[in-house]
Every structure is written in structure tokens, then in C-alpha cells.
N, C-alpha and C positions, 0 to 999 in steps of 0.2 A: 285271754283268747284273742287272736288277731282277727282283723276284718276278713281275711281270706278263709277263715274257718267258720264264720258266723252263719253264712248262708250260701246256698248253691247259686253261683252267679252266671248270668247269661248275657251275651252281648250280640247285637245285630248290627252289621255293617252294610251300608247301602252305597253302591258305587256304579260307575260306568264301566267301559271296556278296560281291560287290563292287558298290557302288552304280552303277547305270546301265551295267553292263558290256555288256549287249546293245545299247544305243544306240551305244556305242563300237565294237563289232564290226560292226554292220550299217549304221550311218549315217555312217561316216567321221569321227567326232569325233576331234579331235586327241589328247585324253586322256580317260579315264573321269572321271566326276564322283565326288567323295567320297574321303576318306581318301588324301590325297597321299602319306602315309608309306608306302603300299603301292606305288603305281605309280611314284613317283619313285625308289624303291629299285631296282625292276626295271629301269627305263630306264637308270639309272646303270650298273648292272652290264653291260647290253647295250652301252652306249656305250664302256665300257672294254674291250671285246673278249671278254667272257664269253659262254658259251653259256647262255642263260637259259631255264628251263623253269618253267611256272606251272600248277599244278593248282588250279583254282578252280571253285567252285560256279556253275552256269549253268542255263539252261532245258533244255538237251539235252546228251547225251554226244557230244562231238566233239573232234577234234584239228585245229589249224590254226596258222599262223604270221602274226604281224602286228607291225610295228615292231621286228623283231629278237627278238621274244619267242615262244617255243613254248607255245601254250595247250593245256591239256587240261581241258575243261569237263566237269562231271558234274552230273546231275540227281539229287538225293538222294531224290526220291520213289520209292515202291515200289508195285508193283501190288496189294499186299495192304493198302494204307492204308485203302481204303474198308471192307474187311472188319474191320480193327482198330476203326474208328469205330463200326461196327454191333454189334460183339461184345464189346468190352472197356471197362473203366472208363478214365477219362482218365489216371489215374496210371500204369496199365500201358501205355497207348498212348505216353505220353511216354518211358517207359523203353525200350520196344521200338524206337520211332522213333530214339532216341539211339543204341542199339546198332546198328541197321541203317545209320545214317549213318556211324558209326565204321567198320563193316565195309567199306562201299563206299569211303570215303576211304582206308582202310588198304590195301585190295587194289589200288586204282588207283595209289596212291603207290608201293607195293612193285613193281608191274609197271613203271611208268615209271622208277623208280630203277634197276632191274635192266637196263633198256634203255640208259639214259643214262649210268650210272655217275658221278653228280655228286661233286664234291669237297666240297660243303657242302650241307646241307639246312636250310632255314628252316621253322619252324612259326609261322605268323602268327596270333596270338590263342590264347586258352586252349583252345578246343575242338579245336585242331589240334596242340597240344603233344605229346600222347601218340603219335598215329600217326607224326608226323614224327620223334620221338625213337627209336621202335622201328625204323623203317625205316633211320635213320641208323646205328644200332648194328649192324643186320644187315649193312650194307654197310661198316662200319668207317670211316665218313666223319664229318666235322665236323657237329655238331648245334647249331643256334642257335634260341632261342625269342625271339619278339618280341611285346611287348604295347604297345598304343598309349595307355596310360593305364589307370587302375584305380579301381574303387569299393571295393576291398578294404580300404584303410587306414581310410577313414571309416566303412564299414558293418560291418567285421568286426574288424580288428586293434585299433582304438581303442574298441571296444565292451566292455561288461562281460561277465563269464563267461556269464550267462544269455542275453544277446542273441547271443553267439557260438554257443551251442548251437542257438538258434532259427534262426539264419541259416546254419548250417553247410551244409545241403543246397544253398544258392545259391552257395556258394564252394568246393565240393568240387573242382570242375575246376581252379580257381586253385591250391588247396593241392597237388593232384597235380602241376600244371605246375611250380610253384616248388620242388618237392622232387625233380624229375628232375635227374640230373647232366648237364645240358647243358654244352657247351663254352663257351657264351657266352649271357648273358641281356641282352636289349636292351629298355629301357623308355623310351618317350617322356616327356620332362619336360613334362607338360601341367598342372602344378599340383595333381595328385592324390596327391602324396607317394609316388610309385613307388620312390624311393630308400629310404624307410622300410620299404616292403614287402621290398626286398632284404635290409635289415638284420634284419627280423623272421624271415626264413627262413635267416638266417646264410649267405647266399651270398657267397663270397670276392670281395673288391673287384676282383681281377684277372679275374673272370668276369662283371663287370657293366659295361654301357655305358648311361649315363643322360644323355641330351642333349635339348635343345630340337629341335623339327623345323626343317628348313631353311625358308627363305622365298624365294619368287619376288619379286624386287625389282620394284616398280612402275615401269614405264618412263615414266610420265607425270608431268611436273612440275606442281605445284599453283600455276601462275601464274594471274594474273587472266584472261589471254586464254584459257587452256585451260579454266578454270572456267566462263567465259561460254559458250564453244563447247559444252562437254559438257552444261551445264544446258539449253541450247536443244535439243541432240540428244535428251536423255531427257525433254524437256518438264517440266522442274523449274524452280521459280521462281528468278529472279535476285536477288530482294530479301529472301530469307529465309535464316536460318542453318539449315543442313541437318544433322540428327542421323541417323547411319546405324547400322542394325542388319543384320548378315549372318549367316545360319545357317538350318539346317532348322527349320521351324516345328513343333517337338515340345515336349512339356510341360516337360521339364527345362531347356530353354534359356530359359524364362521370358520370352518376348516379351510376354506379358500384363503382366508387371511393367514392362517398358519402356514400353508404351503408357500404362499408368496413371501412371507417373512423368512421362512427357511431358505428359499431361493436367494434372498438378498444377503444371507450370511454364508451360504454354501460356497460362494466364490472365493472365500478366504482359504488359507492353506490347511485349515483343520478338517480332518475327515469326519463328516457328520452323516447320520442316518436318521430319517424321519420315519417313525412307525405310526400308522393310523389304524386304530381298532374301532370297529363299528360298521354299520351299514345304514342305508337310507336313500331317499330320492335324489340326493346330490352326488351320489357316487360317480356316475358317468361324467358329470361336469367337472368334478374334482380330478379325475384321471386325465381329462383333457387339459386342465391347467398344468398338471405334471409334465405332459408332453410339450405344451407351449413353453414352459420354463426350462425345458431340456434337462430335467432332473434325473432321468433314467432310473437306475436301480437304487438311487439314494433315497427314494420314497417307496415304502412298502405298505400296501393295504392288506390288513390281516383279516378283514371281515368281522362278523359278529362272533364273539368268543364267550364260552362259559365263564362264570365269575372266577373260578379257581385258576383258569388260564390267564385271566387278566392280572391276577395277583402275580403270576409268574412273569408276565411281560413287564409289570412294574418293577419287579425285583431285578430284571436284567437291564433296565434302562438307566440313563444318567440324569435325565431332566424331564419334567412334565410341563406341557405347554397348553394354554387355553386362552382363546380370544372371543368368548361368547359375547353376543350383543347386549343382553340384559344384565346378567350377573354371572360371575365365574365361580361362585361358591356352590359347586355341584357335588353330588355324591362321589364322583370319581376324583374330584379335586381333594376332598377330605381323605379318600383312600390313598391317593398319591402322597400326601403329606404324612399320613400314617405309615406309609412304606418307606419314608425317609428320602423322598425325591425333592431336590431343589425345584423351584417353580419359575416359569416364565409366563407372565400374564399382564393384564392391563391395570393401570393405576386408576381404576374406576370406583374405588371405595368398597366394592363388594367383598374384598378379601381382607379387610382391615383386622379382623379378629384372628386370622390364621396365617397370614403372610406379611412379613415385615421386609420392606425393600432393602436389599443389601444384606439381610440376615439369613433368611431361608429361601430367598429367591430374588428375582429382578422384576419389578413392576414398571412397565414402560408407559410413557404419556403419548408417544407417537411411534409409528412403525419405522421412523428414521433413526430411532435410538438403538443402534446396533452395537456400538463399541463395548458397552458393559456386558452385553450378552456374549459377545465374542471373547471377551476377557475371561468370563466365567467358564465358558466351554473349553478354553485353551489352558486352564489352570486347574490341575487336579486338587491342589490344596484348597482352592475356593470351593470346588464341588464337594469335597469331603466335609469342609466346615459347614456348608449350607445343608448338606445331608443330615449331619448331626443336629443342626438347628431344627430341621423339620421333625425329626424324631422327638426332640424336646417339646416342641409346640404340641405335637400329638398327645404326648403324655400329660401335659398340663391342661389342655383345652378341649380335647376331643373325647366324647363319650363312646363306650361300646354301645351296641344296640340294647343290651340288657340294662346298662346304666341309664340310658336315655328313656327306655320304657318304664323303668321302675319309678321315675319321677311322675310320669303320666298316670300310672296305675294307682299310685297313692291318692292323687287328686280324684280320680274316678271313683274309687272306693269310698272316699269321704262324701262325695256327692250322692252316691247311692244310699249311704247310711243316713245322710240328712234327709233325703227324700222319704225314706222309710219311717223316719221319726216325725215327718210332717212339716219340716221347715227347710227353706232354701239356703243356698250358700251365700 
């Protein structure tokens, strides 16, 4: 008899706000937007027969069930917040607000956990590590901490002593989280050196899970017929090479650099089109850059699109481009590779597992390196060869979400079994 049949399993997830959660709840969206590593994990557990409970920040305090998941949303705001703003300095407001949020999350988590009696409790992200750990230990259940990438290695661990002291207040939550004796630490391999963070805190290897996110396979083949049909559907030119950027329009994703790099190669004889998918607080600024660079209709902002539409945009494109500050190993990068797109990105080390310079993309060391990119865009044979190479890498190195989650679930079930038998992992 398998572990999945031995006992009725329950899991409790504790997290902060989830992008577009209210739209998902109220407007019948198929899935929430943003951070698939959260929702895909919950859905997988539910589909495998687990009783899934999710404590998540929302606009109101409520309980409801949707898609097999029991939601407990909480509003972290407090009636005394206006009084705090009017009577205290900012530093004290921040400290008190953090404490009040912790108290609310902890009390709700403890109440739900006592009702549900979960077999495992997940704390998703640093801010929810401590309450999830305390509640798990009170109930003597398996405790798991999940982080989806980290700035800690670049901005703290690899810094000199003085910079560490200066930056310590910004990373105190991470230091606490990684020093708690969780039964399992899970870190998304997103190119931010999370494995080195595990080593820095001397977490035993058998308590660490460090994996790429899963990838939703693009169901659309990049045939000439499909490309023609989709370009007409989205009113995109048939006679231009399309360079695609997908992601929130926020400062650290550096779409400004993408636009300026595009401008530097647009002056050549090749007809190019830059397509930007996403929205965010940088949108107005980015459109101003397009005007300043006199790029006209050669740059098109598509706004925020449903996931299935993004797959269609990837299928009609020729190249995917990304110049993020911290790491370019994003979910959309993995989906672009899975869709068979050649890559233009930075030679910053973050893509070493999935992009080989000259094989399935071009990795530049500076923004003056334009010749190889221009050669790639002007040569259909190179683009075709790199496209096939991206498909090959996806087949060899990328997991589907089910494959990714199967690895995690086996470890979790072993931890639960060990806990029930009275010994640790």
C-alpha cells in the first residue's frame, strides 16, 4: 500500500498577499496571476487527494472553498493605523505594524491549525517562516519553509563585513528563517544562488530541496501557419522579426534596457518589432523612452495577458529577451525556452543551466555587443538552429509542474511517515 493510501493527509499553507487573488476569487479566473510556484503547489496537493488549507492575505477576513482549496483570507490592517500615522514616527509605525501583522497571522494560523490538525505546515516566504514554525511545533507536525529566490547571497553573504552590518536590518527576517530547525527547506532555483545560502547557514543537505520551477508546456507549435494566424489575431506585423519581453514592468526587471538595446539595433536594415507583455509602475516611463528613442510602432505594449495568451505570443515570436538586474532565470524564461525561442540575455551566470551562448541564444557581456545579435536576427538558419536547441534543452532539463511536484511530495510524505513513527529525518 502506498503512502498516499495509508492516511488522510492535510496540509496548511501560510502566506502573504498573492497577486490578483481578488480577481481570481470574484471573477472566475482559472488561476490567480503571479507566482505559479504558490498556486501550482496547492493545486497539485489538492489533485492528489490532500485536504488543502491556505491562509493568505486578502482584502477581507473570510473563509470559503474554491477549486478544492480551503481559503482563509485575512486583512492585516488595523483600526489603530490612522492613529499610528498621526502620533508616531515612521520607524515606530513600521515596527508596530510588523508586530501586529505577526500577531494576526499567528493567531489565525494557530486557530485554523487546531481545527484542521494538518500533517504538514508550509511557511511561504521569509515573513511567514516564524509563525508557521511555531504553530507546527505546537502541533508536533512537519514544518516546511519555502523561499522563491533570494537577494541574500548577492546583497548580504557576498558583501564585505561593513556592508553586512549596514544591511543586517534588511535581512534579519531571512537570518531568523534559515536558522529555524525546519524539517525541510525548499528554495526555487531561479539563478539567485539559493543553494549557496543553504551552505552559508550550514543546513544539512538532506533537509534542502533546490529545484527549478516546473514549466507549463506550450501547446502551440511554432509552424508558419500558426505564426501567420496568431500575428493576424494580435495585429502584429507578418514581415518583421519579433523580439519578445514578458514580465511585470518594475524597475529591477530593466525593460528600459531592453528598449534601449532594441533601439541600438533597430537602425540596421532588418525589420524588427519589440513586443512587451506586462504592466506595472514603470509603464509610463517606458513609453516615454520609446518616444525619446523615436521607435514609433516598432514597440508594442500588450498589457497584462492571461497565461494562454502569453503562450500564443511566444509561439508567434522569433526571440525572447531579458535583462533583469538580479537573475534572468524567471518562469517566463523557462516557458520561452520550452516554447522553442532563442534567447538574448546577459552573461551573468544565472542562465548557465538552460542557455548556452551560441547554442540556443546569445549572452552578452555589455550592451555594446550588438554584432552577434544582429547576425542572429538576420539569419533564419541561425534562428532555426537555436530554436531547435531550446526545444532540446527543455526536453532534457526542464520539469513539468507535475514532475517537479512529484519530487517534493515524495519527500513530504516520507517526513510525515517518520513523524508519525516518532523519529525525524
